PDB file of N, CA, C and O in Angstrom:
ATOM      1  N   UNK A   1      96.978  85.698  81.592  1.00  0.00           N
ATOM      2  CA  UNK A   1      97.621  85.794  82.874  1.00  0.00           C
ATOM      3  C   UNK A   1      96.710  86.505  83.857  1.00  0.00           C
ATOM      4  O   UNK A   1      95.844  87.292  83.476  1.00  0.00           O
ATOM      5  N   UNK A   2      96.923  86.214  85.113  1.00  0.00           N
ATOM      6  CA  UNK A   2      96.138  86.853  86.157  1.00  0.00           C
ATOM      7  C   UNK A   2      97.012  87.036  87.392  1.00  0.00           C
ATOM      8  O   UNK A   2      98.000  86.330  87.592  1.00  0.00           O
ATOM      9  N   UNK A   3      96.628  87.978  88.191  1.00  0.00           N
ATOM     10  CA  UNK A   3      97.305  88.169  89.464  1.00  0.00           C
ATOM     11  C   UNK A   3      96.324  87.837  90.570  1.00  0.00           C
ATOM     12  O   UNK A   3      95.111  87.895  90.366  1.00  0.00           O
ATOM     13  N   UNK A   4      96.825  87.499  91.710  1.00  0.00           N
ATOM     14  CA  UNK A   4      95.946  87.166  92.815  1.00  0.00           C
ATOM     15  C   UNK A   4      96.714  87.191  94.118  1.00  0.00           C
ATOM     16  O   UNK A   4      97.879  87.584  94.170  1.00  0.00           O
ATOM     17  N   UNK A   5      96.038  86.767  95.162  1.00  0.00           N
ATOM     18  CA  UNK A   5      96.668  86.709  96.466  1.00  0.00           C
ATOM     19  C   UNK A   5      96.001  85.610  97.266  1.00  0.00           C
ATOM     20  O   UNK A   5      94.917  85.140  96.918  1.00  0.00           O
ATOM     21  N   UNK A   6      96.648  85.212  98.325  1.00  0.00           N
ATOM     22  CA  UNK A   6      96.116  84.201  99.216  1.00  0.00           C
ATOM     23  C   UNK A   6      95.933  84.835 100.584  1.00  0.00           C
ATOM     24  O   UNK A   6      96.754  85.637 101.027  1.00  0.00           O
ATOM     25  N   UNK A   7      94.854  84.469 101.240  1.00  0.00           N
ATOM     26  CA  UNK A   7      94.589  85.025 102.560  1.00  0.00           C
ATOM     27  C   UNK A   7      93.979  83.958 103.450  1.00  0.00           C
ATOM     28  O   UNK A   7      93.128  83.185 103.008  1.00  0.00           O
ATOM     29  N   UNK A   8      94.407  83.915 104.689  1.00  0.00           N
ATOM     30  CA  UNK A   8      93.818  83.008 105.662  1.00  0.00           C
ATOM     31  C   UNK A   8      92.577  83.627 106.299  1.00  0.00           C
ATOM     32  O   UNK A   8      91.784  82.929 106.931  1.00  0.00           O
ATOM     33  N   UNK A   9      92.414  84.928 106.133  1.00  0.00           N
ATOM     34  CA  UNK A   9      91.317  85.642 106.777  1.00  0.00           C
ATOM     35  C   UNK A   9      90.334  86.127 105.721  1.00  0.00           C
ATOM     36  O   UNK A   9      90.691  86.928 104.856  1.00  0.00           O
ATOM     37  N   UNK A  10      89.102  85.644 105.790  1.00  0.00           N
ATOM     38  CA  UNK A  10      88.125  86.043 104.768  1.00  0.00           C
ATOM     39  C   UNK A  10      87.793  87.532 104.844  1.00  0.00           C
ATOM     40  O   UNK A  10      87.237  88.092 103.900  1.00  0.00           O
ATOM     41  N   UNK A  11      88.127  88.168 105.953  1.00  0.00           N
ATOM     42  CA  UNK A  11      87.914  89.612 106.061  1.00  0.00           C
ATOM     43  C   UNK A  11      88.842  90.388 105.124  1.00  0.00           C
ATOM     44  O   UNK A  11      88.601  91.562 104.844  1.00  0.00           O
ATOM     45  N   UNK A  12      89.896  89.738 104.643  1.00  0.00           N
ATOM     46  CA  UNK A  12      90.827  90.384 103.716  1.00  0.00           C
ATOM     47  C   UNK A  12      90.333  90.359 102.270  1.00  0.00           C
ATOM     48  O   UNK A  12      90.921  91.017 101.412  1.00  0.00           O
ATOM     49  N   UNK A  13      89.272  89.619 101.988  1.00  0.00           N
ATOM     50  CA  UNK A  13      88.751  89.521 100.620  1.00  0.00           C
ATOM     51  C   UNK A  13      87.939  90.778 100.318  1.00  0.00           C
ATOM     52  O   UNK A  13      86.986  91.083 101.035  1.00  0.00           O
ATOM     53  N   UNK A  14      88.303  91.505  99.272  1.00  0.00           N
ATOM     54  CA  UNK A  14      87.630  92.777  98.982  1.00  0.00           C
ATOM     55  C   UNK A  14      86.258  92.592  98.330  1.00  0.00           C
ATOM     56  O   UNK A  14      85.963  91.558  97.731  1.00  0.00           O
ATOM     57  N   UNK A  15      85.442  93.619  98.468  1.00  0.00           N
ATOM     58  CA  UNK A  15      84.200  93.699  97.714  1.00  0.00           C
ATOM     59  C   UNK A  15      84.559  94.142  96.308  1.00  0.00           C
ATOM     60  O   UNK A  15      85.545  94.864  96.159  1.00  0.00           O
ATOM     61  N   UNK A  16      83.842  93.769  95.285  1.00  0.00           N
ATOM     62  CA  UNK A  16      82.614  92.977  95.261  1.00  0.00           C
ATOM     63  C   UNK A  16      82.849  91.474  95.240  1.00  0.00           C
ATOM     64  O   UNK A  16      81.887  90.708  95.179  1.00  0.00           O
ATOM     65  N   UNK A  17      84.111  91.026  95.288  1.00  0.00           N
ATOM     66  CA  UNK A  17      84.393  89.593  95.240  1.00  0.00           C
ATOM     67  C   UNK A  17      83.721  88.847  96.383  1.00  0.00           C
ATOM     68  O   UNK A  17      83.175  87.764  96.172  1.00  0.00           O
ATOM     69  N   UNK A  18      83.751  89.398  97.578  1.00  0.00           N
ATOM     70  CA  UNK A  18      83.140  88.728  98.723  1.00  0.00           C
ATOM     71  C   UNK A  18      81.648  88.516  98.510  1.00  0.00           C
ATOM     72  O   UNK A  18      81.125  87.455  98.850  1.00  0.00           O
ATOM     73  N   UNK A  19      80.964  89.489  97.962  1.00  0.00           N
ATOM     74  CA  UNK A  19      79.525  89.353  97.705  1.00  0.00           C
ATOM     75  C   UNK A  19      79.246  88.247  96.697  1.00  0.00           C
ATOM     76  O   UNK A  19      78.295  87.481  96.854  1.00  0.00           O
ATOM     77  N   UNK A  20      80.072  88.165  95.670  1.00  0.00           N
ATOM     78  CA  UNK A  20      79.902  87.114  94.659  1.00  0.00           C
ATOM     79  C   UNK A  20      80.134  85.743  95.291  1.00  0.00           C
ATOM     80  O   UNK A  20      79.374  84.808  95.042  1.00  0.00           O
ATOM     81  N   UNK A  21      81.169  85.623  96.097  1.00  0.00           N
ATOM     82  CA  UNK A  21      81.440  84.351  96.760  1.00  0.00           C
ATOM     83  C   UNK A  21      80.291  83.939  97.670  1.00  0.00           C
ATOM     84  O   UNK A  21      79.870  82.782  97.647  1.00  0.00           O
ATOM     85  N   UNK A  22      79.785  84.862  98.462  1.00  0.00           N
ATOM     86  CA  UNK A  22      78.677  84.556  99.368  1.00  0.00           C
ATOM     87  C   UNK A  22      77.423  84.150  98.610  1.00  0.00           C
ATOM     88  O   UNK A  22      76.693  83.257  99.038  1.00  0.00           O
ATOM     89  N   UNK A  23      77.176  84.810  97.479  1.00  0.00           N
ATOM     90  CA  UNK A  23      75.971  84.531  96.696  1.00  0.00           C
ATOM     91  C   UNK A  23      76.080  83.223  95.917  1.00  0.00           C
ATOM     92  O   UNK A  23      75.155  82.411  95.932  1.00  0.00           O
ATOM     93  N   UNK A  24      77.195  83.018  95.243  1.00  0.00           N
ATOM     94  CA  UNK A  24      77.319  81.886  94.321  1.00  0.00           C
ATOM     95  C   UNK A  24      77.964  80.641  94.923  1.00  0.00           C
ATOM     96  O   UNK A  24      77.675  79.527  94.487  1.00  0.00           O
ATOM     97  N   UNK A  25      78.825  80.814  95.909  1.00  0.00           N
ATOM     98  CA  UNK A  25      79.584  79.684  96.453  1.00  0.00           C
ATOM     99  C   UNK A  25      79.583  79.673  97.982  1.00  0.00           C
ATOM    100  O   UNK A  25      80.655  79.624  98.586  1.00  0.00           O
ATOM    101  N   UNK A  26      78.431  79.717  98.618  1.00  0.00           N
ATOM    102  CA  UNK A  26      78.404  79.807 100.081  1.00  0.00           C
ATOM    103  C   UNK A  26      79.019  78.595 100.787  1.00  0.00           C
ATOM    104  O   UNK A  26      79.498  78.715 101.914  1.00  0.00           O
ATOM    105  N   UNK A  27      79.010  77.438 100.137  1.00  0.00           N
ATOM    106  CA  UNK A  27      79.570  76.256 100.803  1.00  0.00           C
ATOM    107  C   UNK A  27      81.078  76.345 100.991  1.00  0.00           C
ATOM    108  O   UNK A  27      81.637  75.610 101.805  1.00  0.00           O
ATOM    109  N   UNK A  28      81.750  77.230 100.256  1.00  0.00           N
ATOM    110  CA  UNK A  28      83.199  77.358 100.385  1.00  0.00           C
ATOM    111  C   UNK A  28      83.614  78.055 101.677  1.00  0.00           C
ATOM    112  O   UNK A  28      84.802  78.098 101.996  1.00  0.00           O
ATOM    113  N   UNK A  29      82.670  78.593 102.414  1.00  0.00           N
ATOM    114  CA  UNK A  29      83.006  79.270 103.664  1.00  0.00           C
ATOM    115  C   UNK A  29      83.085  78.310 104.845  1.00  0.00           C
ATOM    116  O   UNK A  29      83.497  78.700 105.937  1.00  0.00           O
ATOM    117  N   UNK A  30      82.692  77.062 104.631  1.00  0.00           N
ATOM    118  CA  UNK A  30      82.775  76.054 105.687  1.00  0.00           C
ATOM    119  C   UNK A  30      83.595  74.876 105.168  1.00  0.00           C
ATOM    120  O   UNK A  30      83.341  74.394 104.065  1.00  0.00           O
ATOM    121  N   UNK A  31      84.560  74.410 105.930  1.00  0.00           N
ATOM    122  CA  UNK A  31      85.345  73.259 105.483  1.00  0.00           C
ATOM    123  C   UNK A  31      84.514  71.980 105.558  1.00  0.00           C
ATOM    124  O   UNK A  31      83.536  71.923 106.304  1.00  0.00           O
ATOM    125  N   UNK A  32      84.890  70.964 104.800  1.00  0.00           N
ATOM    126  CA  UNK A  32      84.175  69.691 104.903  1.00  0.00           C
ATOM    127  C   UNK A  32      84.440  69.065 106.271  1.00  0.00           C
ATOM    128  O   UNK A  32      85.433  69.389 106.921  1.00  0.00           O
ATOM    129  N   UNK A  33      83.561  68.177 106.703  1.00  0.00           N
ATOM    130  CA  UNK A  33      83.786  67.535 107.998  1.00  0.00           C
ATOM    131  C   UNK A  33      85.059  66.684 107.973  1.00  0.00           C
ATOM    132  O   UNK A  33      85.488  66.213 106.920  1.00  0.00           O
ATOM    133  N   UNK A  34      85.639  66.503 109.128  1.00  0.00           N
ATOM    134  CA  UNK A  34      86.871  65.724 109.238  1.00  0.00           C
ATOM    135  C   UNK A  34      86.650  64.289 108.760  1.00  0.00           C
ATOM    136  O   UNK A  34      87.551  63.683 108.181  1.00  0.00           O
ATOM    137  N   UNK A  35      85.466  63.748 108.998  1.00  0.00           N
ATOM    138  CA  UNK A  35      85.174  62.367 108.600  1.00  0.00           C
ATOM    139  C   UNK A  35      84.475  62.289 107.238  1.00  0.00           C
ATOM    140  O   UNK A  35      83.714  61.354 106.987  1.00  0.00           O
ATOM    141  N   UNK A  36      84.724  63.252 106.370  1.00  0.00           N
ATOM    142  CA  UNK A  36      84.127  63.293 105.035  1.00  0.00           C
ATOM    143  C   UNK A  36      84.545  62.047 104.255  1.00  0.00           C
ATOM    144  O   UNK A  36      85.736  61.800 104.062  1.00  0.00           O
ATOM    145  N   UNK A  37      83.573  61.272 103.812  1.00  0.00           N
ATOM    146  CA  UNK A  37      83.878  60.012 103.127  1.00  0.00           C
ATOM    147  C   UNK A  37      83.832  60.124 101.607  1.00  0.00           C
ATOM    148  O   UNK A  37      84.012  59.131 100.902  1.00  0.00           O
ATOM    149  N   UNK A  38      83.589  61.338 101.100  1.00  0.00           N
ATOM    150  CA  UNK A  38      83.558  61.490  99.643  1.00  0.00           C
ATOM    151  C   UNK A  38      84.941  61.233  99.058  1.00  0.00           C
ATOM    152  O   UNK A  38      85.948  61.586  99.671  1.00  0.00           O
ATOM    153  N   UNK A  39      84.998  60.614  97.867  1.00  0.00           N
ATOM    154  CA  UNK A  39      86.310  60.402  97.249  1.00  0.00           C
ATOM    155  C   UNK A  39      86.914  61.727  96.793  1.00  0.00           C
ATOM    156  O   UNK A  39      86.197  62.677  96.477  1.00  0.00           O
ATOM    157  N   UNK A  40      88.228  61.773  96.766  1.00  0.00           N
ATOM    158  CA  UNK A  40      88.919  62.964  96.302  1.00  0.00           C
ATOM    159  C   UNK A  40      88.671  63.134  94.809  1.00  0.00           C
ATOM    160  O   UNK A  40      88.775  62.167  94.054  1.00  0.00           O
ATOM    161  N   UNK A  41      88.346  64.337  94.377  1.00  0.00           N
ATOM    162  CA  UNK A  41      88.101  64.632  92.961  1.00  0.00           C
ATOM    163  C   UNK A  41      89.114  65.672  92.519  1.00  0.00           C
ATOM    164  O   UNK A  41      89.232  66.734  93.130  1.00  0.00           O
ATOM    165  N   UNK A  42      89.840  65.367  91.461  1.00  0.00           N
ATOM    166  CA  UNK A  42      90.830  66.291  90.927  1.00  0.00           C
ATOM    167  C   UNK A  42      90.489  66.599  89.481  1.00  0.00           C
ATOM    168  O   UNK A  42      89.588  65.985  88.909  1.00  0.00           O
ATOM    169  N   UNK A  43      91.194  67.537  88.893  1.00  0.00           N
ATOM    170  CA  UNK A  43      90.959  67.833  87.479  1.00  0.00           C
ATOM    171  C   UNK A  43      91.253  66.606  86.624  1.00  0.00           C
ATOM    172  O   UNK A  43      90.618  66.405  85.588  1.00  0.00           O
ATOM    173  N   UNK A  44      92.209  65.786  87.049  1.00  0.00           N
ATOM    174  CA  UNK A  44      92.538  64.577  86.284  1.00  0.00           C
ATOM    175  C   UNK A  44      91.425  63.549  86.365  1.00  0.00           C
ATOM    176  O   UNK A  44      91.114  62.920  85.354  1.00  0.00           O
ATOM    177  N   UNK A  45      90.810  63.352  87.526  1.00  0.00           N
ATOM    178  CA  UNK A  45      89.733  62.359  87.622  1.00  0.00           C
ATOM    179  C   UNK A  45      88.505  62.820  86.859  1.00  0.00           C
ATOM    180  O   UNK A  45      87.815  62.001  86.253  1.00  0.00           O
ATOM    181  N   UNK A  46      88.223  64.100  86.875  1.00  0.00           N
ATOM    182  CA  UNK A  46      87.097  64.629  86.093  1.00  0.00           C
ATOM    183  C   UNK A  46      87.367  64.438  84.608  1.00  0.00           C
ATOM    184  O   UNK A  46      86.472  64.026  83.869  1.00  0.00           O
ATOM    185  N   UNK A  47      88.578  64.730  84.159  1.00  0.00           N
ATOM    186  CA  UNK A  47      88.944  64.562  82.757  1.00  0.00           C
ATOM    187  C   UNK A  47      88.846  63.093  82.355  1.00  0.00           C
ATOM    188  O   UNK A  47      88.345  62.783  81.274  1.00  0.00           O
ATOM    189  N   UNK A  48      89.312  62.195  83.200  1.00  0.00           N
ATOM    190  CA  UNK A  48      89.246  60.764  82.894  1.00  0.00           C
ATOM    191  C   UNK A  48      87.801  60.313  82.726  1.00  0.00           C
ATOM    192  O   UNK A  48      87.505  59.539  81.816  1.00  0.00           O
ATOM    193  N   UNK A  49      86.901  60.774  83.574  1.00  0.00           N
ATOM    194  CA  UNK A  49      85.480  60.429  83.437  1.00  0.00           C
ATOM    195  C   UNK A  49      84.931  60.935  82.114  1.00  0.00           C
ATOM    196  O   UNK A  49      84.139  60.249  81.468  1.00  0.00           O
ATOM    197  N   UNK A  50      85.342  62.123  81.708  1.00  0.00           N
ATOM    198  CA  UNK A  50      84.900  62.693  80.436  1.00  0.00           C
ATOM    199  C   UNK A  50      85.395  61.834  79.273  1.00  0.00           C
ATOM    200  O   UNK A  50      84.632  61.540  78.353  1.00  0.00           O
ATOM    201  N   UNK A  51      86.651  61.435  79.308  1.00  0.00           N
ATOM    202  CA  UNK A  51      87.230  60.604  78.250  1.00  0.00           C
ATOM    203  C   UNK A  51      86.537  59.242  78.205  1.00  0.00           C
ATOM    204  O   UNK A  51      86.280  58.715  77.122  1.00  0.00           O
ATOM    205  N   UNK A  52      86.236  58.676  79.356  1.00  0.00           N
ATOM    206  CA  UNK A  52      85.614  57.352  79.419  1.00  0.00           C
ATOM    207  C   UNK A  52      84.246  57.312  78.758  1.00  0.00           C
ATOM    208  O   UNK A  52      83.856  56.271  78.229  1.00  0.00           O
ATOM    209  N   UNK A  53      83.503  58.420  78.773  1.00  0.00           N
ATOM    210  CA  UNK A  53      82.153  58.423  78.198  1.00  0.00           C
ATOM    211  C   UNK A  53      82.086  59.081  76.831  1.00  0.00           C
ATOM    212  O   UNK A  53      81.040  59.035  76.182  1.00  0.00           O
ATOM    213  N   UNK A  54      83.171  59.692  76.376  1.00  0.00           N
ATOM    214  CA  UNK A  54      83.178  60.369  75.078  1.00  0.00           C
ATOM    215  C   UNK A  54      83.484  59.368  73.967  1.00  0.00           C
ATOM    216  O   UNK A  54      84.348  58.506  74.132  1.00  0.00           O
ATOM    217  N   UNK A  55      82.777  59.474  72.829  1.00  0.00           N
ATOM    218  CA  UNK A  55      83.093  58.592  71.705  1.00  0.00           C
ATOM    219  C   UNK A  55      84.454  58.958  71.111  1.00  0.00           C
ATOM    220  O   UNK A  55      84.876  60.111  71.201  1.00  0.00           O
ATOM    221  N   UNK A  56      85.137  57.998  70.510  1.00  0.00           N
ATOM    222  CA  UNK A  56      86.424  58.312  69.874  1.00  0.00           C
ATOM    223  C   UNK A  56      86.252  59.355  68.774  1.00  0.00           C
ATOM    224  O   UNK A  56      85.190  59.447  68.158  1.00  0.00           O
ATOM    225  N   UNK A  57      87.286  60.128  68.535  1.00  0.00           N
ATOM    226  CA  UNK A  57      87.235  61.161  67.495  1.00  0.00           C
ATOM    227  C   UNK A  57      86.938  60.520  66.145  1.00  0.00           C
ATOM    228  O   UNK A  57      87.480  59.466  65.812  1.00  0.00           O
ATOM    229  N   UNK A  58      86.076  61.165  65.379  1.00  0.00           N
ATOM    230  CA  UNK A  58      85.728  60.667  64.057  1.00  0.00           C
ATOM    231  C   UNK A  58      84.601  59.657  64.053  1.00  0.00           C
ATOM    232  O   UNK A  58      84.281  59.114  62.995  1.00  0.00           O
ATOM    233  N   UNK A  59      83.990  59.385  65.187  1.00  0.00           N
ATOM    234  CA  UNK A  59      82.893  58.413  65.250  1.00  0.00           C
ATOM    235  C   UNK A  59      81.609  59.066  65.666  1.00  0.00           C
ATOM    236  O   UNK A  59      80.582  58.395  65.771  1.00  0.00           O
TER     237      UNK A  59
END
């Protein structure tokens, strides 16, 4: 289990979490463009791709 919070203001994110986010995930500070043509990727689509390329169990 974990606890957390949601914030609309990045100034509310405490250190050292903010430093880690800036260092490791800087692209998360800017939203994608409105005309972003990339397909939507969800945990289900990623899992399906994994299943599609994985050999059946026992083979």
